[in-house]
C-alpha positions, 0 to 999 in steps of 0.5 A: 784430745790427747793426754798431756803426757801423750802430747809431750811424747808425740810432740817430741817425736815430731820435734825430732822429725821436724827439727830435722827437716824443718826449716831454715830461713836461708833455704832460698840460697843457691844450691841444689834442692837436695842440698837446700833440704839437707841444710833445713834438716841440719838447721832444724836439728840445731834449733831443736837442740837449742830449744828454739821453739820459735825457730822451729815453728818458723819452719813449719807450713801454716798448712802443716798436719801430722799422721794423726790429723794434728795441725800446726797449733797442736804441734806447737803446744806439744813441742812447747810441752816437750821443751819445758819437760826436757831442758836438755835435748840432743838429737842424732839424725840420719837421712835414709832417703830423700826424693823429689816427686815434684820440683817443689816437693820433697819426701824425706825418711829419717832415723832420729835418735833422741836423748833428753834429760827431764827437768825433774831428773834426780841425777845426770843419768835420768834420761829419756831416750828413743829412736824413731823412723820419721817421714817428712814432706816439705814444700817449697813456699816462696824461697823457703822449704817448709814441713807440711806433713810429718809422721813418726813411729818408734824404730823399736822392733819389740 
């Protein structure tokens, strides 16, 4: 089992990832699959910045798993913890690649910059920032694209 701090960090990275690609209730709207997936990314980013946990989780497939074998419920706990610890969240995302190996399946590689202010921050400059490389897999479930897998790693080149 992960420590609470590790779960928070892991959740934040996945939030960023998921928030980029997760979901939108309007994914079934007209447009190309690429434009629909890009709309999901934009909506996920908006939901993360709005600290809308329910909105984020609505975009995650019930069969979700992360790179370490974590499931949807573990993701939810991690995200909740991150959002509690960071009352201010800002994301910068860049789609590095987007491909469709199947008509109903998308693979996305993102670079996600995260900036959060902790709830115990003493000043406005007490910030937590990082950059992650994120790999997402989305599946068309009914009319909605949902995240079924997410992996992330730090983009720092130490």
